[in-house]
C-alpha positions, 0 to 999 in steps of 0.5 A, spaced: 158 218 922 151 216 919 145 217 922 139 212 923 134 217 919 140 217 914 141 209 913 133 209 912 133 214 907 138 210 903 135 203 904 128 206 901 132 208 894 133 200 894 127 197 897 124 195 891 130 191 888 128 184 888 134 181 885 140 179 889 145 180 883 149 186 884 153 187 878 160 186 876 165 191 880 160 196 882 163 200 887 160 200 894 160 208 895 156 212 891 148 214 890 144 208 888 137 207 886 132 201 884 129 203 877 122 201 880 123 207 885 118 212 886 119 219 890 114 220 894 115 227 895 113 232 889 116 239 890 114 245 886 119 251 884 119 257 887 115 262 882 112 269 883 106 267 886 110 264 892 112 271 894 108 272 901 103 278 901 108 282 906 114 282 901 109 283 895 107 290 898 114 291 900 117 290 893 111 292 888 115 296 884 120 290 883 114 286 881 111 291 876 118 293 873 120 285 872 113 284 869 114 289 863 121 287 862 119 279 862 114 281 857 118 285 852 124 279 853 119 273 851 113 276 847 117 282 843 124 280 843 122 272 843 128 270 847 128 267 854 129 271 860 136 270 864 131 268 870 124 266 868 120 267 874 113 265 871 116 259 867 121 255 872 123 248 870 118 243 873 121 238 878 123 231 874 126 226 878 129 222 873 136 225 872 143 221 872 150 223 871 151 227 865 155 224 859 162 228 856 168 232 859 168 239 860 166 245 856 164 241 850 157 240 851 153 235 855 148 230 854 145 227 861 142 220 861 137 219 866 138 214 872 132 209 868 137 210 862 133 215 858 137 221 854 133 227 857 137 233 858 141 236 852 146 242 852 150 242 846 149 249 844 153 253 849 149 255 856 142 253 853 138 247 855 133 244 853 129 238 857 127 233 852 127 225 853 128 222 846 124 215 846 128 212 841 135 213 844 136 206 847 140 200 849 137 193 847 139 186 848 138 180 844 140 173 847 141 167 842 142 160 843 143 155 838 142 160 833 135 162 835 133 168 839 131 167 846 130 174 849 130 181 846 128 187 850 129 194 850 133 196 857 127 201 859 122 201 864 118 205 859 112 203 855 111 209 850 106 210 845 111 210 839 115 205 837 110 199 838 114 194 834 119 194 840 119 190 846 118 195 852 117 195 859 123 192 862 121 190 870 125 196 874 125 191 880 130 187 877 135 193 875 139 199 879 143 205 878 149 207 881 153 213 880 160 216 883 161 221 878 164 221 873 162 214 872 155 211 873 153 203 873 146 200 871 145 193 873 140 189 869 138 182 871 134 179 866 128 175 869 128 168 867 135 168 863 140 167 868 144 173 865 146 180 868 148 186 864 152 191 868 153 198 863 158 202 866 158 209 863 165 213 863 166 220 862 173 224 861 173 228 867 180 227 870 183 232 876 189 236 873 188 234 866 187 239 861 187 235 855 182 229 855 178 232 860 175 237 854 173 231 850 166 231 848 165 223 849 163 218 853 164 210 853 159 205 855 162 198 857 157 192 858 160 187 862 155 180 861 155 175 866 152 168 863 151 164 869 147 158 865 151 152 864 150 153 856 154 158 852 150 164 849 151 169 843 149 176 846 148 182 842 147 189 845 144 195 840 145 202 841 140 206 837 140 214 837 136 219 833 140 225 829 139 231 834 137 232 841 129 232 841 129 240 839 124 242 834 130 243 829 131 235 828 125 236 823 128 242 820 131 238 814 138 236 811 140 232 816 144 225 814 147 219 816 153 215 814 157 209 816 165 209 818 171 205 819 177 208 822 183 204 823 190 206 826 195 204 831 193 197 831 186 199 833 179 199 829 173 202 831 166 203 826 160 206 827 155 211 824 156 219 824 149 223 824 150 229 821 146 235 824 146 240 819 143 246 822 145 253 820 147 255 827 152 251 831 152 245 826 154 238 829 156 231 828 153 225 833 157 219 833 155 212 835 161 207 835 164 201 837 171 197 838 172 192 833 176 186 837 177 179 836 170 175 836 166 181 836 161 182 831 160 190 829 154 191 825 149 197 823 143 200 820 145 207 817 138 210 818 131 208 820 125 212 822 124 213 829 116 214 828 111 209 827 112 201 830 119 201 827 118 194 826 123 193 821 129 195 825 127 190 831 126 184 826 133 186 823 136 184 830 132 179 832 133 175 826 140 173 827 143 178 832 146 183 827 144 189 823 144 189 815 150 194 815 148 197 808 154 201 805 153 209 803 150 215 806 143 216 807 139 221 803 138 228 807 132 228 811 126 232 808 123 237 812 118 235 818 122 228 818 127 225 823 132 220 822 136 215 827 141 210 826 143 203 830 149 200 832 150 193 834 155 189 837 155 181 839 159 176 842 159 169 845 159 168 852 161 161 855 157 158 860 159 160 867 163 166 864 163 173 862 165 177 856 165 185 855 162 190 849 164 197 848 161 203 845 162 210 845 158 216 844 161 222 841 159 229 839 163 234 835 161 242 835 168 245 834 166 252 833 160 255 837 157 262 837 153 265 843 146 268 842 148 274 839 152 271 833 157 276 834 163 272 834 166 265 833 169 261 839 173 255 838 172 249 843 178 247 847 178 240 845 180 242 838 187 244 840 188 236 839 182 234 834 182 240 829 176 245 828 174 242 821 168 238 824 170 231 822 173 229 828 168 224 831 171 218 828 178 220 831 174 222 838 171 215 838 177 212 837 181 215 842 176 214 847 175 207 846 182 206 846 184 210 852 178 210 857 181 205 861 187 210 862 182 215 864 179 210 870 186 209 872 188 216 873 181 217 877 186 217 883 183 222 887 178 218 890 183 213 893 187 219 895 181 223 898 179 217 902 185 213 904 188 218 909 182 216 913 183 209 914 187 210 921 183 217 923 179 217 929 173 219 924 171 215 918 168 218 912 161 217 911 158 214 905 153 219 904 159 224 904 163 220 899 157 220 894 156 228 895 163 230 894 164 226 887 157 227 884 156 234 886 162 235 881 157 234 875 156 241 875 163 242 873 161 239 866 154 240 866 153 247 868 152 250 861 160 250 861 164 252 856 171 252 855 174 255 849 181 257 846 183 264 847 183 267 840 190 271 837 187 278 838 184 277 845 185 282 850 183 280 857 187 286 860 181 290 860 185 295 856 190 297 862 197 293 861 201 290 866 206 296 865 201 301 867 199 297 873 194 292 869 194 285 867 198 282 861 194 282 854 194 275 854 196 272 861 200 265 860 195 261 864 189 263 859 193 262 853 195 255 855 189 253 858 184 257 855 178 261 858 172 257 862 165 259 864 160 256 867 153 258 869 150 260 876 145 255 874 141 252 869 135 256 870 139 262 872 143 263 866 149 268 867 156 265 866 161 266 872 156 269 877 162 271 882 158 272 888 156 264 887 163 262 884 166 264 891 163 258 894 163 253 888 171 255 886 173 250 891 172 245 886 176 248 881 182 250 885 183 243 888 182 239 881 183 244 875 187 250 878 189 252 872 182 253 870 180 257 877 186 262 875 184 263 868 177 265 871 180 270 876 184 273 870 178 274 866 174 277 872 181 282 874 181 284 866 173 286 867 175 290 874 178 296 870 173 296 865 167 300 865 160 301 861 157 307 862 151 305 858 145 307 862 140 301 864 134 300 868 135 296 875 129 292 876 130 293 884 131 300 885 127 303 879 133 307 877 138 308 871 145 307 872 151 304 868 152 297 866 159 297 869 163 301 874 170 302 874 174 298 879 168 294 881 168 286 880 162 284 875 156 280 878 157 275 872 161 275 865 154 275 861 149 271 858 150 265 853 144 268 849 148 274 848 155 275 848 159 273 854 166 276 856 164 282 851 158 284 855 158 283 863 153 284 868 147 280 865 144 281 872 140 287 872 136 286 878 140 290 882 146 295 881 152 291 882 156 297 883 153 297 890 154 290 892 160 290 898 161 283 897 163 282 890 170 286 891 172 282 897 170 275 894 175 277 889 181 279 894 179 273 898 180 268 892 186 271 890 190 269 896 187 263 897 189 261 890 196 264 891 196 259 898 194 253 894 198 254 888 204 258 890 204 261 883 208 268 884 206 271 877 199 270 879 200 274 885 204 279 882 199 280 877 193 280 881 196 285 887 195 292 883 187 289 882 186 287 889 189 294 891 184 298 886 178 294 889 180 295 896 180 302 895 173 302 891 171 299 898 173 304 902 168 309 900 163 305 904 167 306 911 162 312 912 165 313 920 172 312 919 172 306 924 175 301 919 169 297 918 165 298 911 157 299 912 151 297 908 145 300 906 139 298 902 138 291 899 143 290 894 149 289 898 148 282 901 147 275 899 140 274 901 136 278 896 130 282 899 133 282 906 134 289 908 141 291 911 143 297 915 150 299 918 155 294 918 153 287 918 156 280 920 157 277 913 160 283 909 163 286 915 166 279 916 168 279 909 171 286 909 176 284 915 178 277 912 180 281 906 184 286 910 187 280 913 189 277 906 191 284 904 196 284 910 199 277 908 200 279 900 203 286 902 208 282 906 209 277 900 210 283 895 215 286 900 210 293 901 211 295 908 207 301 907 201 297 904 202 292 910 202 298 915 195 301 912 191 295 912 194 293 918 191 299 921 184 298 918 184 291 920 185 293 928 180 298 928 175 294 924 176 288 928 175 292 934 169 296 931 166 289 928 166 286 935 163 292 939 157 293 934 155 286 932 158 281 938 152 279 942 155 274 947 153 268 943 154 270 935 154 276 931 148 279 930 145 280 922 147 287 922 148 293 927 141 297 926 138 295 932 131 294 928 127 288 931 130 283 926 137 285 927 139 280 932 137 274 927 142 268 927 145 268 920 148 261 918 153 264 913 156 269 918 163 266 919 164 266 911 170 271 912 173 266 917 172 260 913 176 263 907 182 265 912 182 258 914 182 255 907 188 260 906 192 257 912 191 264 916 186 265 921 191 265 927 197 269 930 198 275 926 193 274 921 187 273 925 181 277 924 176 274 929 177 271 936 177 264 936 173 263 942 168 267 939 168 264 932 167 257 936 161 260 940 158 263 934 158 256 930 155 252 936 149 257 936 148 256 929 149 249 930 144 249 935 139 254 932 139 254 924 141 246 924 138 242 930 132 247 931 130 247 924 126 241 921 128 236 926 136 237 925 135 233 918 135 239 913 141 242 914 142 250 916 136 255 915 139 261 912 136 266 918 134 263 925 131 268 930 134 267 937 128 264 940 128 258 935 123 260 929 126 261 922 126 268 920 121 269 914 122 277 913 125 276 906 124 271 900 130 268 902 131 268 909 127 262 911 131 258 905 136 253 906 142 254 901 146 247 900 152 250 898 152 255 904 151 249 908 157 246 905 161 252 906 159 252 914 160 245 915 167 246 912 168 252 917 166 247 923 171 242 920 176 247 920 175 249 928 175 242 930 167 241 930 167 235 925 161 231 928 157 238 927 159 240 920 158 233 918 151 233 921 149 239 918 152 237 911 148 230 911 141 234 912 142 237 905 145 231 902 139 226 904 134 232 903 136 233 896 139 226 893 134 221 897 128 225 899 126 230 894 129 226 888 134 232 885 140 228 884 144 231 878 140 237 879 142 240 886 138 246 887 140 253 890 135 253 895 129 249 898 124 251 904 122 246 910 116 244 906 113 245 899 118 249 894 125 249 892 128 254 887 133 254 881 135 247 880 142 245 878 146 250 881 153 252 881 154 253 889 153 246 892 160 245 888 163 248 895 162 241 898 170 241 896 171 246 901 169 241 906 175 236 903 180 242 903 178 243 911 179 235 912 185 235 908 188 241 913 185 238 919 188 231 918 195 234 916 194 232 909 198 236 904 195 239 898 199 241 892 197 244 886 198 239 881 197 233 885 193 231 892 198 228 896 199 225 904 204 226 908 206 220 912 
């Protein structure tokens, strides 16, 4: 199912492409855009000035307290706020698929070819395009250079000795993460280049997926009646465009590594900073009839004509021996690598490059502890692994591509189904996975002295000090968003976790052990919470933390970087923990995990029971901080938290049976029966569940996420019979109301589901976030619809989000948390849209496709 407006928006991205060349083995599915495309709509980030007057008046205290805190953080402490309401990142409609595996840092290459977003220091981003980082092609015939061009559409004010300004109308970019292709038709040359970038992001792989490497494979098609000699030159600056590139002491050296019958050579760029030093590496595979040459050092300023002339003379570089001297302060240094081959008439040949970076030991902002990255288990911690990393990548990338089996499995089952999966969905499913690697992600080894139990050991009803899954697979953390700098933000991870549990389940369980260990911990330190203006402890016992910390501080050691609200009052965090525990048990069949988590689940459920104020089995809400939407006041039982509570009781009943605790089963069963009756009585209005039960003017708003609890039951194989919390007919009626109102009555049905809608068909604008569309929530809503057999409604809802973000607003590989119907967006590059994988789980379930923990497989 692809709508007419969808087909038009897809075509618009390629409308300026004038060539008929489609490149070498570029897949049909994915996100495709002509390098000459310009997005017409330019949106601005949500900032403090965008808060409506009514909300300003309601939250004037919050504003004053935030301003004081922001000033102290930025002007006194000289640090970046974990959320900066005054200096949000402007929208740059340039990003493509990031380079690198999971947890070792990432470098993002834009869809026009620029190296433009950097996260080498863990969790800390900077957005700088390094002009000299380029690929250049040189064509020679009969010993003479006939064409030499930087493969960039830019015309920068520097490096004027190079031939810039490639015509973007002859090239296009295509992404299906973790791979991407750029096709360049060289005007007047009858030559087509296809650059394929490959990163090792491999489902159910916990070794190669950790590697900080990417491979560039250049397929050269010569459609002339004569042979050509073709060289590709890769230039790279020592650094990342950060101010420390000029700090001095950086140096380069050539290298050659031969082992197991394969040889690679290239240049190492040693970046010698005091904190988190690293080595960049550009390398190429040495093969018969390929000539590899290099320039150890060049200055990436001025005209840089000598490097250009070096290549144009004979299609190769001078290849000096020895290392370059350390850079003086204030100067930068770059390196170049060229590979050449002959391409016969009407034939094709291939050249291979690798980019690797080695930062084995890391410290976070506090500098208190040293952490060891996951990939060092295989390549060592000495900081000398770049040659071996490059060698391994260049000799194994074809295996990575063959292991990329999940694409075939995810789509092949639908060949004979009544519904074929639309192209936009396939693009969303894989391209949104970029955030698993490029979410400020860290993947570290568990140190020998680490204790994740929170101090309460298994013999006392707690956890093992070093659970086997964490010891074997390490610790994993990703940011709420590149602009919302908190690791493993748990209320958002609730949605995003579907990608991990389906593709890297061991990492999903590792996160759960870390969260579980923090539940029993407490930090009595009093701090000011900006929303309420009250002082309260940083962390209370038997409460799930909002997050595990800020990378600019010391994650895992100091949790709850989020200081807007007192998260001890949040009802949903504990419930989301319980729901994820059983979903993970259902999908992995890991009984040890169940045994470890059961007492923690009991503890957090007891903590929740204090909110059952009138003893009807249903928890109640009050204030701002206990609901997903900030500033949207909740009074009494609500559809969202009340639904999560009932779903949690339901899974507690199921887990009680699995651990053979009949007493626990009966207790949770009684609460579930009474709570379900109260929920229906207080909230059901005949068409949907009211937002809350307060009876105030806006309590009957239609919340798009009101069925979140039922969604998790369905994802966990529950929701029927003994383990049903919500009547099926009411869920389906509510979903139909949401589709009719929040989806089809909003923006012509073309932008997904708005968070809050009034029953008369206008958005609820009572809070800062109620009239936003949250992409990750809509994907979860779509999954719920698919579980209930509403395939077309689910796909239409999700399609609106994908088309808006990827095709209309130019937010590829930076999907935001939210956008409004017009004008603004909020929080680029956000975790929650990984929930698109919940749609795939729903499709698997609805098609009777069996999901196993170590592989995706289909029943005959």
